N, C-alpha and C positions, 0 to 999 in steps of 0.2 A: 692697590685694592683690587681684588679680583671680583669679576662679575660671574655669578652662577648662570649656566645655560638655561635658556627658556625651555620649559617643559611643553611637549606636544600634548594637545588635548586627548584624553582617553575616552573612547565611547564605551558606555556600559553595555553589557549584553543585550539589554532591552532596546537599545537604539540601533543595533546592527540590522540592516535590511535583510529580510528573508527572501533569498533568490527564488526558492521554490514557489513561494506565494506570488512573487512578481510574474513568473512564467505562467502560472495558472490564470492570473488575472488578465494577462495579455491574450492567452488563448480564448478565454471566455468572451473577451471583448471582440476578438476576431470572429468568433462564431455568431455573436449577436449581430455584428455588422453584415455578415454574410446572409443571415436570415432576413435582415431588413432590406438588403439589396436584391434578394431573390424575388422575382415578380410573382405575384399571387395568381393562382389559376382562376379563370372565370368560374362562376357558380355552375354554369351549364356543363363545363368540363368535369368539375368535381362530382356533379350528379351522375354524369355518364360513367365515371370511374366507379362510383359507389354501386351503380346498377350492374356494371360488368362483374365486379367482385361478388355481388350478391347472387347473380346468375351462375357464376362459376362454382360457388359454394353449394348452391342448390343442385347443380348437375352432379357434383361430386357425391353429395349425400344420396341422390337418386341412384347413382351407379353402385354405391356401396350396398344399398338396400336390394338392388337387383342381383348383385353378386351373392348376397346371403341367401337368396331364394332360388337361384338358378339350379341348384342341385335337385330340387324337387319340381318336376314338370307340372305338378298339379297345384303348386303354390301360386302361380300366376296364370290367369286365364287368357290374358292378352298381353303379349310382349310389345315393346315399343323401341324405336331407334332413338328416342329423345334422350336417353341416358348416355348415348355414345356421340360425343361431340365430333364433328367432322374435322379432320386435319388436312387442310388444303395443301400443305407442303408435301403430304404423302398422297396427293391426288385423290382424296376421299370426298365423294359427292354422293350423298344418299338420294335414292329415288323418292318420289312422292309415294304416299301410301297406296294411291290408286295404281300407279305403275307397278309397284312391287307386287301388288295383289294380282294384277293381270298376268305377270310373268310367273308367279307362283302357281296360279290356277292352270296355266298352260302346261306346267311340269307335272301337276297332280292329276290332270284329266286322264281317267282310265288306269291310274296307278293302283297297286294293291300291296299287300304286306311284303311280297318278295321283291318289289321294285326298289332299286337303289338310286337315289338322287344325289348328285354332286353339285355344290354351289361353289364356284371358284371366283374369289374376289368380288362377291356381290352380297355383302352381309344384310342389306336391307331386304333382299329377296329371301334370304334365309329366315329372317325374323317373320316375314309374312307367311312363309311355309310352315313355320312352327305354329303360328296362330291358326292356320287352316287345318293342319293335321290334328290339332288339339280338339277339334270339333268332330273328328271321326271316331268310330268305335276303335278300341284298342287293337283289335285283331285286323283292322284295316290300315294301320299306320305303316307307310313306306319307310324305308331306312334312309336317313338324311345325314349328309356329311358336309361340313363347311370347311373349305380350304382357304385360309386367310392369313395375311401377314400381321395384322393388328392383334397383338396378344391380349388385348382387352376382352376379346371374344372367347378366350379360353375358359371363361366361366361356364360355357356350354359344353356338355359332354360330347357333342358332335364336332367340336373344333379339332382341326388338324393344321398345324403350322405350315404355311406355304409361302415360299419366296419365288416369284417368277424367274428371278435370275438363276435359280437352280431348279429348273423345271421338272426334273425327274428324281429329285432328292426327297422321295416319299417312301413310306413303308411298302414293301413288295406285295403285301397282301391286298393292296388297293388297286393293283394293276388289272385292267380289263374286267372290272366288275360292275360298272355303272351303266344303267339303262337310260338315264336322262341327266343331262349336264347343262348348266348355264354358266357362262363366264362373262366377266366385265373387266378386261385388262386395264390396270390402273393408268397406263400411259399410252398416248397416241403416237407410238413409235413402232417401226418395223421390228425392232429387237424385242420389245415387250409383247407385241401381238404374236410374233412367231414362237416365242418361248411358251406363251400361254397355250397356243395351239398344240405344241408338243405335249404339254401336260394333259390337255383334253384327250388327245389321241392315245395317250398312255392309259388314261383312266377308263375310257369307254369300252364297253363290252364288245368284243369283235363280232359276235353273231349270236342271235338268240336261237335256241334249239328248235323252237316251234317254227321259225321261219316266217311267221305271220306278223310279227311286231318289229318295227324298226326303232333304233335308238333315236331319242329326241335330243337335238342340240340347239342351243340358243347362244348367240354372242351379241352382246350389246356394246357398241363402241361408236366412235366418231364416223360421220359420213365419209370423210376423206380416206378412211381405211377400207372402203368397200372393195376395191379391186384385190387388195391383199387378203381380206377375209374370204372372199369367194374362191381365191386360189388355194389358200391354206386348208379349207374345208371342202374342196371340190368333190372328193370321193364320198362325202356324206350328203351331197346334194344341197348344200347350204345356199340360200338365196336371201335377197333383201325382202323385207315385209313392209306392209303399209301401216304398221304400228310404230308410233314415235314415243320412245321412253321420255318421261319428264323427271326433272330433278327438283327436290324440295326447295333448294335455294337458287335455282336457275343455273344455267351453264351456257357460256358463250359459243361453245362448239356445237355444230349440228350433230345430233345424236340419232342413231338408227338401231333397229333391232333386226338381226339376221337369224334365220332358222331353217331347218330342213323339214318342217311340217307346217300344216295349216291348223288353225283352231278357231274357236268362236270369236277370238279377239283380233285375228289378222288373216290376211291372204298373202301368198307369196307373189313377188313381182320380179321379173328378170332384170 
């Protein structure tokens, strides 16, 4: 008598495990465990982050509004640096409104419609100049030009892109035409200071036909640059002044204002 072979149990399709479902379940479980294991941030930190993002969004909106109105000089009566967030990695440190106004007034004193003013790497002074000029009669407006690396300022028609690393890479029509110049080299290095001085000497008007008015030059930079500044601008009679520029968010380096003229805000000192 023969014995028939035992038959192996056959699983119906409904009982076959779904590998895809198993993988998905494992992944979900892993993500859940990871979230549970992740330490929760303190409430104070979450509030700080929320405040940061809220301020960032507000600045972005403010800048977009400013950009849309910049084409019309009469759309805004008072410009502000608040829309331009400082980039410390790019060595951006804005002046206080008081300092910017003092420097702008020194450049405007006695200026007229034919006066050309250059602002090199000092956008907060440029903004103050625009505010002061807007209060003058149209026929009294001097010609203003901002030389700046930060392209956010190209919303202004006075903007000219400027990189101190290429000090003379500028339109030839700008050479030797400016009566008054202020510069604030972005870095406290001999290379940056020297190349900025090359730009200033290229921009400045060589001589005025009347012979009675001298060009006005201002350089605001660190105290430890004093010897270099006086040497670079020696032919213009640049000296230290008793005016100390202040920055809106403070600055650890001692800052000084150098100029080749006196005004109501400062005297020259050897």
